[in-house]
Structure formats: C-alpha cells, structure tokens
C-alpha positions as CSV (number, residue, x, y, z in Angstrom):
1,M,9.3,-22.2,3.5
2,K,5.7,-24.1,3.2
3,T,3.9,-22.6,5.8
4,I,3.9,-19.3,8.1
5,N,3.4,-19.2,12.0
6,G,2.2,-16.3,13.8
7,S,5.6,-15.1,14.5
8,L,6.5,-15.0,10.9
9,L,3.5,-13.3,10.0
10,K,4.0,-10.5,12.5
11,N,7.5,-10.0,11.0
12,F,5.9,-9.9,7.5
13,L,3.4,-7.3,8.2
14,I,5.8,-5.1,10.3
15,S,8.2,-5.3,7.3
16,G,5.8,-4.4,4.7
17,S,4.1,-1.5,6.8
18,S,8.0,-0.4,7.4
19,N,8.5,-0.3,3.5
20,I,5.5,1.8,2.9
21,I,6.6,4.3,5.9
22,N,10.1,4.5,4.5
23,N,8.7,5.4,1.0
24,K,5.9,7.8,2.0
25,D,7.5,11.0,0.9
26,R,8.3,9.5,-2.7
27,I,4.7,8.3,-3.0
28,D,3.4,11.5,-1.8
29,A,5.4,13.4,-4.5
30,M,3.9,10.9,-7.1
31,N,0.3,12.6,-6.6
32,V,-1.0,13.6,-9.7
33,F,-2.7,17.0,-8.6
34,P,0.0,19.7,-8.1
35,V,-1.1,21.3,-4.8
36,P,0.7,20.9,-1.6
37,D,-1.7,18.4,-0.2
38,G,-0.2,15.4,-1.8
39,D,-0.9,12.8,0.9
40,T,-1.5,9.3,-0.4
41,G,1.8,7.9,1.0
42,S,1.4,9.8,4.2
43,N,-2.1,8.5,4.6
44,M,-1.1,4.9,4.0
45,A,1.9,5.2,6.4
46,G,-0.3,6.6,9.2
47,T,-2.5,3.5,8.6
48,V,-0.3,0.8,8.5
49,Q,2.0,2.5,11.4
50,A,-1.2,2.0,13.7
51,G,-0.9,-1.8,12.9
52,I,2.9,-2.0,13.8
53,D,2.3,-0.3,17.3
54,E,-0.4,-3.1,17.9
55,L,1.6,-6.1,16.6
56,K,4.5,-4.9,19.0
57,R,2.5,-5.4,21.9
58,I,1.1,-9.0,21.2
59,D,2.2,-12.7,19.9
60,G,0.0,-15.6,18.7
61,N,-1.2,-17.7,15.9
62,V,-2.1,-16.2,12.3
63,D,-5.7,-15.8,13.3
64,K,-4.5,-13.2,16.2
65,I,-1.9,-11.4,14.4
66,S,-4.0,-10.6,11.4
67,S,-7.2,-10.0,13.3
68,T,-5.0,-7.4,15.5
69,Y,-3.3,-5.9,12.7
70,G,-6.6,-5.9,10.5
71,R,-8.6,-3.8,13.2
72,A,-6.0,-1.5,13.8
73,T,-5.7,-0.5,10.5
74,L,-9.5,-0.2,10.2
75,M,-9.6,2.2,13.2
76,S,-6.8,4.2,12.1
77,A,-7.3,4.3,8.1
78,R,-6.8,7.7,6.8
79,G,-7.8,8.8,3.2
80,N,-8.9,7.3,0.2
81,S,-5.5,5.1,-0.1
82,G,-5.7,4.3,3.8
83,V,-9.2,2.8,3.6
84,I,-8.5,0.9,0.4
85,M,-5.3,-0.5,2.2
86,S,-7.3,-1.4,5.4
87,Q,-9.6,-3.4,3.2
88,I,-6.5,-5.1,1.4
89,I,-5.6,-6.2,5.1
90,K,-9.3,-7.4,5.7
91,G,-8.6,-10.0,3.0
92,L,-5.8,-11.5,5.1
93,T,-8.0,-11.4,8.3
94,V,-10.8,-13.1,6.4
95,V,-8.6,-15.9,5.1
96,A,-6.4,-16.2,8.4
97,K,-9.3,-16.6,10.8
98,N,-9.6,-19.7,12.9
99,K,-6.2,-20.6,11.7
100,E,-2.9,-21.4,13.5
101,L,-0.7,-21.3,10.4
102,F,-0.7,-20.0,6.7
103,T,-0.2,-22.4,4.0
104,I,0.6,-21.7,0.0
105,K,-2.8,-21.8,-0.7
106,D,-4.1,-19.4,2.0
107,L,-1.5,-17.0,0.9
108,I,-2.9,-16.8,-2.5
109,E,-6.3,-16.9,-1.5
110,M,-5.2,-13.8,0.4
111,F,-4.7,-12.0,-2.5
112,V,-7.8,-13.1,-4.1
113,Q,-9.7,-11.9,-1.1
114,S,-7.8,-8.5,-1.0
115,Q,-8.7,-7.8,-4.2
116,I,-12.8,-8.7,-3.6
117,Y,-12.8,-6.4,-0.5
118,S,-10.7,-3.5,-1.9
119,Y,-13.0,-3.3,-5.0
120,K,-16.1,-3.6,-2.7
121,S,-14.9,-0.7,-0.5
122,V,-15.1,1.7,-3.5
123,M,-18.6,2.5,-5.2
124,T,-16.9,3.5,-8.6
125,P,-13.7,1.4,-9.1
126,I,-11.6,3.4,-11.6
127,E,-9.1,1.6,-13.5
128,G,-5.5,2.7,-13.6
129,T,-5.2,3.1,-9.7
130,I,-4.2,1.0,-6.7
131,L,-7.5,-1.2,-7.5
132,T,-5.9,-2.6,-10.7
133,V,-2.5,-3.4,-9.2
134,V,-4.5,-5.6,-6.5
135,R,-6.6,-7.2,-9.1
136,I,-3.8,-7.7,-11.6
137,T,-1.6,-9.2,-8.9
138,S,-4.1,-11.5,-7.8
139,E,-5.4,-13.0,-11.3
140,K,-1.9,-13.6,-12.1
141,L,-0.9,-15.5,-8.7
142,Q,-4.3,-17.4,-9.4
143,E,-2.7,-18.5,-12.9
144,K,0.2,-19.8,-11.6
145,K,-1.5,-21.3,-8.4
146,D,-0.6,-25.0,-8.9
147,T,3.2,-24.2,-9.7
148,Y,4.2,-22.9,-6.4
149,N,6.2,-24.9,-4.0
150,S,7.0,-22.2,-1.3
151,I,5.8,-19.0,0.4
152,E,9.0,-17.3,-1.1
153,E,8.2,-18.1,-4.7
154,V,4.4,-16.5,-4.3
155,L,5.8,-13.5,-2.9
156,K,8.3,-12.9,-5.3
157,D,5.9,-13.2,-8.1
158,A,3.4,-10.9,-6.3
159,V,6.2,-8.2,-6.1
160,T,7.0,-8.8,-9.8
161,F,3.4,-8.9,-10.8
162,A,2.6,-5.7,-8.8
163,K,5.5,-3.8,-10.4
164,Q,4.3,-4.7,-14.1
165,A,0.9,-3.4,-13.0
166,C,2.1,-0.2,-11.5
167,K,4.2,0.5,-14.8
168,R,1.1,0.1,-16.9
169,T,-1.4,2.0,-14.9
170,P,-0.7,5.0,-17.4
171,E,-2.3,3.2,-19.8
172,W,-5.5,3.1,-18.3
173,L,-5.5,6.4,-16.5
174,P,-4.6,9.3,-19.1
175,V,-3.9,11.7,-16.7
176,L,-1.1,9.6,-15.4
177,R,0.2,9.4,-18.7
178,E,0.1,13.2,-19.1
179,V,1.9,14.0,-16.1
180,G,4.3,11.4,-16.2
181,V,3.7,9.3,-13.2
182,T,2.3,5.9,-12.0
183,D,-0.5,5.6,-9.7
184,S,0.7,6.5,-6.2
185,G,-1.8,4.4,-4.4
186,G,-0.4,1.3,-6.5
187,E,3.2,2.2,-5.6
188,G,2.2,2.0,-1.9
189,Y,0.7,-1.2,-2.4
190,L,3.8,-2.4,-4.3
191,M,6.1,-1.4,-1.4
192,F,3.8,-3.2,1.0
193,I,4.1,-6.4,-1.2
194,E,8.0,-6.1,-1.4
195,G,8.2,-5.4,2.2
196,L,6.5,-8.9,2.8
197,Y,8.6,-10.9,0.3
198,L,11.9,-9.4,1.8
199,S,10.7,-10.7,5.1
200,S,10.4,-14.1,3.9
201,I,14.1,-14.1,2.6
202,G,15.2,-12.7,6.0
203,K,15.8,-9.3,4.8
204,D,13.1,-7.8,7.2
205,V,12.6,-4.3,6.4
206,T,12.8,-2.0,9.6
207,I,11.7,2.0,9.8
208,S,14.8,3.9,8.4
209,D,16.3,6.8,10.2
210,Q,14.5,9.7,8.7
211,Q,16.2,12.3,10.5
212,A,19.7,11.7,9.3
213,E,18.4,11.4,5.7
214,V,16.8,14.6,5.4
215,D,19.7,16.4,7.4
216,A,22.0,15.1,4.7
217,F,19.5,16.2,1.9
218,L,19.4,19.8,3.1
219,D,23.2,19.9,3.6
220,M,23.3,19.2,-0.1
221,G,21.2,22.0,-0.7
222,G,18.2,20.1,-2.3
223,D,14.5,20.8,-1.7
224,W,12.7,18.9,0.9
225,E,10.1,16.8,-0.6
226,E,6.4,17.2,0.6
227,G,5.3,15.1,3.9
228,E,3.2,15.2,6.7
229,Y,5.7,13.7,9.5
230,G,7.8,15.5,11.7
231,Y,7.3,18.4,13.7
232,C,4.5,21.0,13.5
233,T,6.4,23.9,15.0
234,E,5.5,27.4,15.5
235,F,7.0,30.5,16.9
236,I,6.4,34.2,17.5
237,L,9.9,36.3,17.6
238,I,10.6,39.8,18.4
239,L,13.4,41.2,15.8
240,K,16.5,42.5,17.1
241,K,16.8,44.6,14.1
242,P,13.4,44.8,12.1
243,K,14.5,47.4,9.4
244,L,17.6,45.0,8.6
245,F,15.2,41.8,8.5
246,D,14.7,40.5,4.9
247,K,11.6,38.4,5.2
248,E,11.9,37.0,1.5
249,K,15.4,35.8,2.5
250,F,14.3,34.4,5.4
251,S,11.4,32.6,3.9
252,K,13.6,31.1,1.3
253,T,15.8,29.7,4.1
254,M,12.6,28.4,6.0
255,D,11.7,26.5,3.0
256,R,14.9,24.4,3.1
257,F,14.0,23.5,6.7
258,G,10.5,22.0,6.0
259,N,7.0,22.6,4.4
260,S,3.7,24.1,4.8
261,M,5.2,27.2,6.0
262,V,3.0,30.3,7.0
263,L,5.1,33.3,7.6
264,V,3.8,36.4,8.8
265,Q,5.5,39.9,9.6
266,D,4.2,42.9,11.6
267,E,6.7,45.5,11.9
268,N,9.0,44.0,14.6
269,I,7.4,40.6,15.3
270,V,7.4,37.5,13.0
271,K,5.3,34.7,13.2
272,L,6.0,31.3,11.9
273,H,4.3,27.9,11.2
274,L,6.5,24.9,9.7
275,H,6.4,21.5,9.4
276,T,9.8,20.1,9.9
277,Q,12.0,17.1,10.7
278,N,14.5,19.3,12.6
279,P,13.0,21.8,14.9
280,G,16.3,22.2,16.9
281,S,18.2,23.5,14.0
282,L,15.1,25.5,12.9
283,I,15.0,27.4,16.3
284,K,18.8,27.7,16.6
285,Y,18.8,29.5,13.0
286,A,15.9,31.5,14.0
287,M,17.4,32.9,17.5
288,K,19.8,35.0,15.1
289,F,17.2,37.1,14.5
290,G,15.8,37.9,17.6
291,D,14.0,37.0,21.0
292,F,11.6,34.2,21.3
293,V,7.8,35.1,23.0
294,K,6.6,31.9,22.2
295,I,7.5,28.3,20.8
296,K,5.2,25.2,20.3
297,S,6.8,22.0,18.5
298,E,4.5,19.2,18.1
299,N,5.4,15.6,17.0
300,M,2.9,15.1,14.0
301,T,4.3,11.2,13.8
302,I,3.1,10.5,17.2
303,Q,-0.2,12.3,16.4
304,A,-0.5,10.3,13.1
305,N,-0.1,7.0,15.2
306,N,-3.0,7.9,17.4
307,A,-0.8,8.6,20.5
308,S,-3.4,11.7,21.0
309,E,-6.4,11.2,19.2
310,D,-8.0,14.0,21.5
311,A,-6.0,16.7,19.9
312,K,-7.9,15.9,16.5
313,T,-11.2,17.0,17.8
314,I,-12.1,20.6,18.8
315,R,-15.1,22.1,20.4
316,I,-16.5,25.6,19.5
317,K,-18.8,27.0,22.3
318,E,-21.8,28.8,21.0
319,N,-20.5,32.4,21.6
320,Q,-16.9,32.0,21.2
321,E,-14.9,33.7,18.6
322,N,-12.3,31.0,18.4
323,P,-12.1,27.1,19.1
324,T,-10.9,25.4,22.2
325,D,-9.9,21.9,22.9
326,G,-12.6,19.7,23.9
327,L,-16.1,18.1,23.0
328,I,-19.2,19.5,22.0
329,S,-21.9,18.6,24.3
330,S,-24.5,16.0,23.7
331,S,-26.7,16.3,20.9
332,S,-29.3,13.5,21.9
333,N,-32.6,16.0,22.1
334,K,-32.2,16.4,18.2
335,E,-33.6,14.5,15.5
336,T,-30.3,14.5,13.8
337,A,-26.6,15.3,14.7
338,I,-24.4,16.7,12.7
339,I,-20.4,15.5,12.3
340,S,-18.6,17.7,10.1
341,V,-14.8,17.6,9.2
342,N,-13.2,21.2,8.7
343,S,-10.1,23.1,8.6
344,G,-9.6,26.5,9.7
345,S,-11.0,28.1,12.7
346,G,-13.3,30.4,10.6
347,F,-14.6,27.5,9.0
348,E,-15.0,25.6,12.3
349,K,-16.9,28.4,13.8
350,E,-19.1,29.0,10.5
351,M,-20.2,25.1,10.5
352,V,-21.2,25.3,14.3
353,D,-23.1,28.5,13.8
354,F,-25.1,26.4,11.5
355,G,-26.0,23.8,13.7
356,V,-22.9,21.4,13.1
357,D,-22.8,19.2,16.7
358,Y,-19.1,18.0,16.4
359,V,-16.3,19.2,14.3
360,I,-13.4,16.9,13.5
361,G,-10.3,19.0,12.8
362,G,-8.6,17.6,9.6
363,G,-8.7,18.4,5.7
364,Q,-6.3,18.4,2.9
365,T,-3.0,17.4,4.4
366,D,-4.5,16.2,7.8
367,N,-7.2,13.5,6.8
368,P,-8.7,12.3,9.7
369,S,-8.9,8.5,10.8
370,T,-11.9,6.3,11.0
371,R,-11.3,6.1,14.8
372,D,-11.7,10.0,14.8
373,F,-15.1,9.3,13.4
374,F,-16.0,6.7,15.7
375,K,-15.0,9.0,18.6
376,A,-17.0,11.6,17.4
377,I,-20.2,9.2,16.7
378,E,-19.9,8.1,20.3
379,E,-19.4,11.6,21.9
380,V,-22.7,13.1,19.9
381,N,-24.9,10.4,21.8
382,N,-27.5,10.3,19.0
383,K,-29.2,7.7,17.0
384,N,-29.1,9.6,13.5
385,I,-26.1,11.0,12.5
386,I,-25.3,12.7,9.2
387,L,-21.3,12.8,8.6
388,L,-20.0,15.8,6.3
389,P,-16.4,14.9,5.1
390,N,-16.3,18.3,2.9
391,N,-13.1,16.8,1.3
392,G,-13.2,14.1,-1.5
393,N,-10.3,12.3,0.1
394,I,-12.3,11.5,3.3
395,I,-15.8,10.6,2.1
396,L,-14.5,6.7,1.8
397,A,-13.4,6.8,5.5
398,A,-16.6,8.1,6.5
399,Q,-18.7,5.8,4.4
400,Q,-16.5,3.0,5.9
401,V,-17.4,4.1,9.3
402,A,-21.3,4.6,8.5
403,Q,-21.3,0.7,7.3
404,T,-18.8,-0.5,10.6
405,V,-21.2,1.0,13.1
406,Q,-24.5,-1.1,13.5
407,N,-26.5,0.4,16.6
408,K,-26.9,4.0,14.7
409,N,-28.5,5.3,11.6
410,I,-25.5,7.3,10.0
411,V,-25.5,8.3,6.5
412,V,-22.7,10.3,4.6
413,L,-23.5,13.4,2.6
414,P,-20.6,13.4,-0.1
415,T,-19.4,17.0,0.5
416,K,-16.2,17.5,-1.5
417,T,-15.2,20.8,-0.1
418,Q,-15.9,22.9,2.8
419,I,-18.0,25.5,0.7
420,Q,-20.4,22.7,0.1
421,G,-20.4,21.7,3.7
422,I,-21.4,25.2,4.4
423,V,-24.2,25.3,1.8
424,A,-25.5,21.9,3.2
425,M,-26.0,23.1,6.6
426,M,-27.8,26.2,5.4
427,N,-30.5,23.7,4.5
428,Y,-30.2,21.9,7.7
429,S,-33.1,21.6,10.1
430,S,-32.7,20.3,13.6
431,E,-36.5,19.3,13.6
432,S,-36.6,17.5,10.4
433,S,-36.1,13.7,9.9
434,I,-32.7,12.5,8.9
435,E,-34.1,11.5,5.7
436,D,-35.6,15.1,5.1
437,N,-32.4,16.6,6.0
438,Y,-30.4,14.4,3.8
439,E,-32.6,15.0,0.9
440,F,-32.7,19.1,1.3
441,M,-28.9,19.1,2.0
442,Q,-28.0,16.8,-1.1
443,E,-30.2,19.0,-3.3
444,T,-27.8,21.9,-2.7
445,L,-24.5,20.7,-3.4
446,S,-24.9,21.0,-7.2
447,E,-25.9,24.7,-6.7
448,V,-22.4,25.9,-5.6
449,A,-19.0,26.0,-7.2
450,T,-15.9,25.9,-5.0
451,I,-12.8,27.9,-6.3
452,Q,-9.1,27.0,-4.6
453,V,-6.0,29.2,-5.0
454,T,-2.9,28.0,-3.8
455,K,0.7,27.6,-4.6
456,A,2.1,24.9,-7.1
457,S,4.1,22.0,-5.3
458,K,5.5,21.1,-8.5
459,T,6.2,22.1,-12.4
460,T,4.2,19.9,-14.4
461,K,1.6,19.8,-17.3
462,I,-2.2,18.7,-16.4
463,N,-5.2,18.8,-18.8
464,G,-3.4,21.1,-21.1
465,V,-2.4,23.6,-18.5
466,Q,1.3,24.2,-17.6
467,V,1.9,24.5,-14.0
468,V,5.2,26.1,-12.6
469,K,6.3,25.1,-9.2
470,G,5.6,28.0,-6.7
471,Q,3.1,30.0,-8.9
472,Y,-0.4,30.4,-7.8
473,L,-3.1,27.7,-9.1
474,S,-6.7,28.9,-10.3
475,I,-8.7,26.0,-9.5
476,G,-12.5,25.8,-10.2
477,N,-14.3,22.6,-8.9
478,K,-10.9,20.5,-9.0
479,K,-10.1,21.8,-12.4
480,I,-7.1,23.9,-12.9
481,Y,-7.5,26.9,-15.0
482,K,-4.3,28.6,-14.9
483,S,-0.7,28.8,-13.0
484,T,0.2,32.5,-12.2
485,P,2.7,34.6,-10.1
486,N,0.0,36.4,-8.4
487,K,-2.6,35.0,-6.0
488,I,-5.2,37.8,-6.4
489,D,-5.1,37.2,-10.3
490,A,-5.7,33.6,-9.9
491,A,-8.7,34.0,-7.8
492,I,-10.0,36.7,-10.1
493,Y,-9.7,34.4,-13.0
494,A,-11.4,31.3,-11.6
495,I,-14.4,33.7,-10.3
496,K,-14.9,34.9,-14.0
497,Q,-14.9,31.4,-15.3
498,L,-17.6,30.0,-12.9
499,V,-19.7,32.9,-12.3
500,N,-23.0,33.1,-14.8
501,K,-26.2,34.8,-15.0
502,E,-27.7,32.7,-12.3
503,T,-24.8,33.5,-9.6
504,E,-26.3,35.7,-6.8
505,V,-23.5,35.3,-4.2
506,V,-19.7,35.1,-4.0
507,S,-18.2,34.3,-0.6
508,I,-14.3,34.7,0.0
509,F,-12.6,32.9,2.7
510,Y,-9.1,34.0,3.3
511,G,-6.7,31.6,4.6
512,M,-3.6,31.7,7.1
513,N,-1.3,33.0,4.6
514,S,-3.7,35.6,3.2
515,S,-5.7,38.7,4.5
516,S,-9.0,40.5,4.6
517,A,-7.2,43.3,2.5
518,E,-6.4,40.9,-0.2
519,A,-9.8,39.3,-0.1
520,D,-11.0,43.3,-0.5
521,S,-8.6,43.6,-3.3
522,I,-10.3,40.7,-5.5
523,V,-13.7,42.4,-4.7
524,E,-12.7,45.7,-6.1
525,K,-11.4,44.3,-9.2
526,V,-14.7,42.5,-10.1
527,E,-17.4,44.0,-8.4
528,I,-17.8,46.5,-11.2
529,E,-18.2,44.1,-13.9
530,L,-20.0,41.9,-11.9
531,N,-22.4,44.6,-10.3
532,E,-25.6,42.3,-9.7
533,I,-23.7,40.1,-7.5
534,D,-23.1,40.2,-3.7
535,F,-19.8,39.5,-2.4
536,E,-19.1,38.4,1.3
537,I,-15.4,38.3,3.0
538,K,-15.1,36.0,5.8
539,R,-12.1,34.8,7.6
540,G,-11.1,30.9,6.9
541,D,-8.0,30.7,8.4
542,Q,-7.4,27.6,6.5
543,P,-3.9,26.3,5.8
544,T,-2.6,25.3,2.5
545,Y,-5.3,27.4,0.6
546,D,-4.8,31.0,0.3
547,F,-8.4,31.7,-0.7
548,I,-11.4,29.3,-0.9
549,I,-14.3,30.8,-2.4
550,G,-17.9,29.7,-2.8
551,V,-20.1,30.7,-6.1
552,E,-24.0,30.3,-5.4
C-alpha cells in the first residue's frame, strides 16, 4: 500500500497496542532491578490500553485517529516507560495534523518526530534504553527513505532495525550486560512496531485470552511471572481446624495462584491479599480451610484502563487514623498546595499530618497515571502547586503534567522515595512562597538516605552482588548491598552501611507484611552499638517492602 487512511491507522494502532499488552508480563520480567515491582510492561500496557478504548469509540481521518489516540495515551501515561511511550505517539500526532491520509514519507517522518519528542521528554537521556532503540530505528529509516515503495516495506524494516537495536542495548548499558537482559522499554517499543507491521500485512494482533494462558501455566506447575493486571483479591477466613493449618504450605500454594501476596495468621483467623488472574479458583481452594468473614476482589485491569479513576485518590481527614475514599478539601487559602504520591496508610497519614493537601494513591507497583495528577491539580484549586512523586519512576509523569498545565504555577520536587517526601514536608511552610518552599525542601533531599527491604523477585547478579530469588534484599539508596534469608538481618546490614557520625535519627516504617515487633527487634540489635542515635518506629503499611527506613 502507498497510503494509510484513518481506518487503517486505527487498526495499526490497536494492533501495536495489543502486542504490547500481550507481552507485558515478559517485558516486566526483563527489568534489571530484582525487586517485585518490575512494571515497565505494565506501565506501557496501561498507557496504550487507554488509547485502544478511545479508538474503539470513533472513526475518522488520520488526524482525528492520531489526535484521539495521542491524547488518551498522554492522559493515561504511567511510569517513565508510559510517559516516553506517550511522547513517541506525539510524533505521530504532529505529523498527522490536518491530514486525511498518511503517505510513505509521512510514516518515515513519524519515526523522526517520535525520536525528537521522546528525547525531549527526558532531562538526561541515557543510551542503551528505549530512547536508543527509537533513535536508531529512526536514523536507519531515514538512510533508506528514498528506496521505499510501500508502507509495508517501511514497517518491516522498522521492526528489523528496532530488533537489532534492542539486541545491542547491553553494549551501551553495562548493567544490562551484567544481568543478561536487553532493555525492557526497548522491547516494549519493538512490540508496538511489530504490531503495526503485522496489521499492515493483514495479521492484526488482538488482545489474547490471558486467563487461559495463566491457567495452563499453573497446571504445568510453573511459577507465574510478576504482573500487575488481574484481580486484587482479599479475604478474611476463620479456620475450621487452626491447629492443623500449615501456614507455610498454604503460602506456597497461594504463590501458585498469583503474586504480591500478604498473608497473616492470628490464631484461627487468616487474612490474605493476592493479585491473581483466577479469583474464583483461589476462593474455591481457600474454602477447604474455613468460613469467609469478608471477600473482596477488584479488577485491576479495569482500574488501569481508567474506568474508575476515583479509586486512585484518597482523602485523609485531619483527625482520622485511617484513610477514607474521597477528596481533600480545597487549599485555595494557602500560598502553595502540595500533592503527594504515597503507598501505605501510615505514609499517607504521615504526609497529611505534615500538611499535604492531596494524596494520590500509588507507588512501586501501581504508578499513578498523568490523569491522576490532572484530577488532583483540579481538586486542590490552588494557583501554586508542588508535586511530590516520591518514586523515581513517577517523576517523569509528574514533570509532563507540570509542563502541560498552563494556567497554574506547578513545580516538581524530584523526591525518589517516600522518606524523601516526608523530610521535604518537614521543611514546608504553608505561608511561604512556592519558590522559597521549593528551595528549602530541595535542600533537605540530600540529607536523608533511604533503606528498603524486600524479597528478591528473581535470581541474578547485579553490581557484583549475587541475588537469590525469595531471599531478602538489603537496599540502600537504590544500591543492593546483600541478599539474605532474614529480613531483620537485611535491615540491620543496610543501617550499618549508611549510618555515620552525622546521623541523628533512624526512622523505621514497617510494611503490610511486617510487624512492630520485628521493627523493635531491629532496634534492639543495633541501638547498643549506635547508642547516640534516636530510633523511631512507625507503621507504614506499605506493600512490597517489608521495611522502608530513613537515615537522617
């Protein structure tokens, strides 16, 4: 074919998006850092799924199709990979503006503009990432631009060039070479281009039946790859025979049903939180052990598609112990409003106690979309706003929002952890200007170190440290110190690595799958040696990480 009309472009984009969605778990598994929050594939999938949903509602020329898809991905971009993906799509919308059809020349120009906008979206581009794959694909297509006679030829070459670039990413990024993977974002981009090409030759990719695939995988006795979609299922069970209940055996069986598990037993009561693709089978299995007091199962795929955006935001009233659904009241009487992203009821309450005006629920495995930020900005009703992403993978989305909103003065304080967010808020004044607040808060970020303890999601070797799947990782400022079978030991080791003569306070936030008693045990084992340091133990209630510890 020589041209692409609106109908064909619609098919192309749905096919490319579907190919990302079908491969999201594989892309997630390629993440370098061996913690259970690999979300590159899930973030890209959530971003393009919103585009599919919008495209299914409309028809039109290439301008209308591309602008609709582009706005949907922009508004629903999640994580760094999702934001970059939305900017890759921006290249399409720029070229398609005011056009009825897409020519071969337009298609090649789309790749050129995708390179330009994706690089612009990142303040410090790193080679060996998705950006490199996009750039090389664009450059090689330009070299051959005068030789193409059909749309299919361009897209076929684009797949070849993207695949070659992906294979070479370990050459540019040493950590990829050490871990033995190619760049996950680059692989996601390759899946998108491959889907476009397959549609051009009449082999449109559709979203596959994930349920059937997972069930078959479980039947073979395999381990389910980490992924974010499915059903967030929780239940409280009263055991029929508590003395015969084997928690360890039950836990291993639950691992087969899904991931992100939190399992707590208190005498004859069992409470479970699990992300699963098959809640029915899970509930049926658990019924063997007792009677249910409470069952809740929410479709995370629908949530990721923005069918229920309000579920992502929470309100914490001033004198409440726990968060409740809703929105925080207007902060228009304050000089500067604060919007913060937090995960865990303890962290959420801590931030509001320090003066945060609006908390967006989300974090490691549940990155909020740009739409969540837009909604929060509208609700706080304030001219001056500081955004606290509190996660390195959310900063880019926050920055994109700040650049997009024109009628407000919005700045992003690049907090990479919830601990940094808390310390920043300790230096916030509701009466100071946004400029003064930003300056004071930013100065404090380098004064605190963050320790994280969690189970390794895979066996690998990174930065010279041998990591064993299922063991606890001792992480300090995103550097893995060691892998150990004991979570207490992991926390203590990291504390000793980061504490120095200037340290005054160590704050230990215990998560959903840890307890205050375990936090006490950490303090008991280090306070004699570190007797001049004050220790604080707080309930963070965060998922994924057993402990998040601040060293100030």
